[in-house]
C-alpha positions as CSV (number, residue, x, y, z in Angstrom):
1,M,89.6,70.1,175.5
2,A,93.3,69.1,175.8
3,H,93.0,68.7,179.5
4,L,90.4,65.9,179.1
5,F,93.0,63.8,177.4
6,S,96.0,64.7,179.6
7,K,97.5,62.1,181.9
8,S,96.1,64.2,184.8
9,N,92.5,63.3,183.7
10,L,93.0,59.8,182.3
11,I,92.4,56.9,184.5
12,P,94.5,53.7,183.8
13,W,92.1,50.8,184.0
14,S,92.5,47.0,183.8
15,I,96.1,47.1,184.9
16,V,95.8,44.6,187.8
17,G,94.0,41.6,186.5
18,F,95.7,41.6,183.0
19,D,99.3,42.0,184.0
20,V,101.5,39.4,182.4
21,K,104.3,40.5,184.7
22,E,102.2,39.9,187.9
23,R,103.5,43.1,189.4
24,T,103.4,43.6,193.2
25,P,101.4,46.6,194.5
26,I,104.6,48.7,194.9
27,Q,105.8,47.7,191.4
28,R,102.4,48.7,190.0
29,L,102.4,52.1,191.7
30,E,106.0,52.7,190.6
31,M,104.9,51.9,187.0
32,L,102.2,54.5,187.2
33,E,104.7,57.1,188.6
34,R,107.1,56.3,185.8
35,L,104.4,56.8,183.2
36,G,103.2,60.0,184.7
37,Y,99.8,59.0,186.1
38,T,98.5,60.1,189.5
39,Q,95.4,58.0,189.6
40,Y,93.9,54.7,188.5
41,A,91.0,52.4,188.9
42,Y,91.5,49.1,190.8
43,G,90.1,46.0,189.1
44,Y,91.1,42.8,190.9
45,R,91.0,39.0,190.7
46,P,90.7,36.7,193.7
47,K,94.5,36.2,193.7
48,H,94.9,40.0,194.4
49,I,92.7,40.0,197.5
50,P,95.5,39.4,200.0
51,T,97.3,42.5,198.8
52,M,94.3,44.7,198.0
53,L,94.3,46.7,201.3
54,Q,98.1,47.1,201.2
55,E,98.0,48.5,197.6
56,W,95.4,51.1,198.5
57,Q,97.4,52.2,201.6
58,L,100.6,52.4,199.5
59,A,98.7,54.4,196.9
60,K,97.6,56.9,199.5
61,E,101.2,57.2,200.8
62,K,102.3,58.0,197.2
63,N,99.5,60.4,196.6
64,I,98.1,58.2,193.8
65,K,94.3,58.3,193.9
66,I,92.2,55.2,193.6
67,K,89.4,56.7,191.5
68,A,87.3,53.6,191.4
69,V,87.2,50.0,192.6
70,W,85.7,47.1,190.6
71,L,82.9,45.0,192.1
72,Y,81.7,42.0,190.1
73,I,78.3,40.6,191.2
74,N,77.2,37.1,190.4
75,L,73.5,36.8,191.4
76,Y,73.9,33.0,191.5
77,K,76.3,33.5,194.5
78,D,75.7,37.1,195.7
79,K,72.5,37.9,197.6
80,V,71.2,41.1,199.2
81,G,72.5,40.9,202.8
82,K,75.0,38.1,202.0
83,L,77.7,38.8,199.3
84,R,80.3,36.1,198.6
85,S,83.6,36.7,200.4
86,D,85.4,37.9,197.2
87,A,82.8,40.8,197.0
88,E,82.4,41.4,200.7
89,I,86.1,42.1,201.0
90,V,85.8,45.2,198.9
91,F,83.5,46.9,201.5
92,E,85.7,45.7,204.3
93,N,88.8,47.1,202.8
94,L,87.2,50.4,201.8
95,K,86.3,50.9,205.4
96,K,89.7,49.9,206.7
97,A,91.5,52.2,204.2
98,D,88.9,55.0,204.7
99,L,88.8,55.1,200.9
100,K,86.0,57.2,199.5
101,T,85.7,56.5,195.8
102,Q,83.4,55.1,193.1
103,I,82.5,51.4,193.0
104,W,82.1,50.2,189.4
105,V,79.6,47.4,189.4
106,G,79.4,44.7,186.8
107,F,76.9,41.8,186.9
108,Y,77.6,38.2,185.6
109,P,75.8,38.4,182.2
110,K,74.6,34.8,181.8
111,Y,72.6,34.9,185.0
112,F,69.9,37.0,183.3
113,D,69.5,34.5,180.5
114,N,67.2,32.5,182.8
115,L,65.0,35.4,183.9
116,T,62.2,37.4,182.4
117,D,62.7,41.1,181.8
118,A,60.6,41.9,184.8
119,E,62.6,39.5,187.0
120,S,65.9,40.9,185.7
121,L,64.8,44.5,186.6
122,E,63.5,43.5,190.0
123,Q,66.6,41.6,191.1
124,S,69.0,44.2,189.7
125,V,67.2,47.1,191.4
126,H,67.1,45.2,194.7
127,M,70.9,44.5,194.5
128,I,71.9,48.0,193.4
129,S,69.8,49.6,196.1
130,Y,71.5,47.4,198.7
131,L,75.0,48.1,197.3
132,S,74.3,51.9,197.0
133,K,73.1,52.1,200.6
134,R,76.2,50.3,201.8
135,A,78.5,52.4,199.7
136,K,76.9,55.6,200.9
137,K,77.7,54.7,204.5
138,L,81.4,54.6,203.5
139,G,81.3,57.8,201.5
140,C,81.4,56.0,198.2
141,K,79.1,55.9,195.2
142,I,77.9,53.1,192.8
143,A,78.3,53.3,189.1
144,L,76.8,50.8,186.7
145,Y,79.3,49.2,184.3
146,N,78.2,47.9,180.9
147,H,79.7,44.5,181.2
148,G,77.5,42.6,178.9
149,G,74.1,40.8,179.2
150,W,70.8,42.3,180.3
151,F,72.4,44.5,182.9
152,G,74.9,46.0,180.5
153,K,72.3,47.4,178.1
154,P,71.9,51.1,178.4
155,E,68.1,51.0,178.4
156,N,68.2,48.7,181.3
157,Q,70.7,50.6,183.3
158,L,68.5,53.7,182.9
159,R,65.5,51.8,184.1
160,I,67.5,50.7,187.2
161,I,68.7,54.3,187.9
162,K,65.2,55.7,187.5
163,A,63.7,53.1,189.8
164,L,66.1,54.3,192.5
165,P,65.7,58.2,192.5
166,N,67.0,58.6,196.0
167,E,70.3,56.9,195.2
168,D,73.2,58.8,193.7
169,L,74.0,56.4,190.8
170,G,76.1,56.9,187.7
171,V,77.2,55.0,184.6
172,V,80.6,53.9,183.3
173,F,80.4,53.4,179.6
174,N,83.0,51.0,178.1
175,F,83.6,51.3,174.3
176,H,84.5,47.7,173.8
177,H,81.6,46.3,175.8
178,A,79.3,48.3,173.5
179,H,80.7,46.6,170.5
180,D,77.5,44.6,169.9
181,S,75.4,47.8,169.7
182,L,77.5,50.3,167.8
183,E,74.7,51.2,165.5
184,A,72.8,52.5,168.6
185,Y,75.8,54.4,170.1
186,S,74.6,57.9,169.3
187,K,71.1,57.3,170.7
188,N,72.4,55.4,173.8
189,I,75.1,57.9,174.7
190,K,72.6,60.8,174.6
191,K,70.3,58.9,177.0
192,L,73.1,58.0,179.3
193,F,74.7,61.4,179.3
194,P,73.0,62.8,182.5
195,Y,74.4,59.9,184.5
196,L,77.7,59.4,182.7
197,W,80.6,59.5,185.1
198,S,83.4,57.9,183.1
199,V,84.1,56.5,179.6
200,S,86.5,53.6,178.9
201,L,88.2,54.2,175.6
202,N,89.2,51.6,173.0
203,G,90.0,51.4,169.3
204,I,86.8,50.4,167.5
205,K,86.2,48.6,164.2
206,A,82.7,47.2,163.5
207,E,84.2,44.0,162.3
208,G,86.4,43.6,165.3
209,P,88.6,42.5,167.0
210,K,87.0,43.7,170.2
211,I,90.0,45.2,171.9
212,I,92.5,47.2,169.8
213,T,94.7,50.2,170.5
214,V,93.1,53.6,170.5
215,G,93.8,55.2,167.1
216,K,94.0,51.8,165.3
217,G,90.2,51.7,164.8
218,N,88.0,53.7,162.4
219,L,85.1,54.6,164.7
220,E,86.5,55.7,168.1
221,K,87.3,59.3,166.8
222,Q,83.7,59.9,165.9
223,M,82.5,58.3,169.1
224,I,84.7,60.6,171.2
225,Q,83.7,63.6,169.1
226,E,80.0,62.9,169.9
227,L,80.8,63.0,173.6
228,L,82.5,66.3,173.1
229,N,79.5,67.6,171.2
230,L,77.4,66.8,174.3
231,N,79.9,68.9,176.3
232,Y,81.1,65.8,178.2
233,T,83.7,66.9,180.8
234,G,84.0,63.7,182.9
235,S,87.0,61.4,183.1
236,F,88.3,59.0,180.5
237,N,89.7,55.5,181.2
238,I,92.6,54.3,179.3
239,L,93.0,50.5,179.0
240,G,96.0,48.5,180.0
241,H,93.9,45.5,179.0
242,V,95.1,42.8,176.6
243,K,95.2,39.2,177.8
244,G,98.8,38.2,178.3
245,G,100.0,41.8,177.7
246,D,102.1,44.2,179.7
247,P,100.0,47.1,180.9
248,E,103.0,49.5,180.8
249,I,103.4,49.0,177.1
250,I,99.6,48.9,176.4
251,L,98.9,52.1,178.4
252,E,101.6,54.0,176.4
253,E,100.4,52.7,173.1
254,N,96.8,53.7,173.9
255,Y,98.0,57.1,175.2
256,K,100.0,57.9,172.0
257,G,97.1,56.7,169.8
258,L,94.7,59.0,171.8
259,Q,97.0,62.0,171.4
260,K,97.0,61.6,167.6
261,I,93.2,61.4,167.6
262,T,92.8,64.5,169.8
263,T,94.6,66.7,167.3
264,Q,91.8,65.9,164.8
265,L,88.9,66.6,167.1
266,E,86.9,69.7,166.9
């Protein structure tokens, strides 16, 4: 069990878009080396697009693995066959860098407020099918990320996956994005388990706040234990994610909190 929570298995996440120090690619990679990580997931903002490819190439030179790349889809602006430039660049750079990795897909939640359930399913399936086929050509795979709204609900993600049996799709489950359905966590995680590729950890209190340090909540230990009871052996993501915070400090705080919890797990 210990290896699951070692730095060799943990994936630093949300360390690009939430960096108060605005690190350059080389500074970010040096930070990871200093902290003892050899992999991370790349989540960008439009301002990072000019240095995206450079960062991936530098990571390869340093033997730091890009375990996943974030892709945010807004169905107001992104259409099958015509993604907006901020999304299209991900596929262009994956090809240029010859980077074979997971693509974690989140959808703009409010778009679905104007659709029926049937329309939401149809449009989501259509887009995920398109993205998966494009990813496959690059040696990549699509994972559905629970980023709120209709698309983020476990039951809807399962419907999408089952509607596309010929695509190799997975799920990334983020603790803090499941904050509005904690009472259904046990049921949901069992249903998602066959497709569960990665879990983003967070401290959890039912009353909030939404993002707190691992170990400072009162629910995350049991939530992690339930994953272990299911024999989960996938990766865990450790957040460097607090608005206006320094990922270097936040990663270490979360890591230390996680280590305290692991000594209490069965």
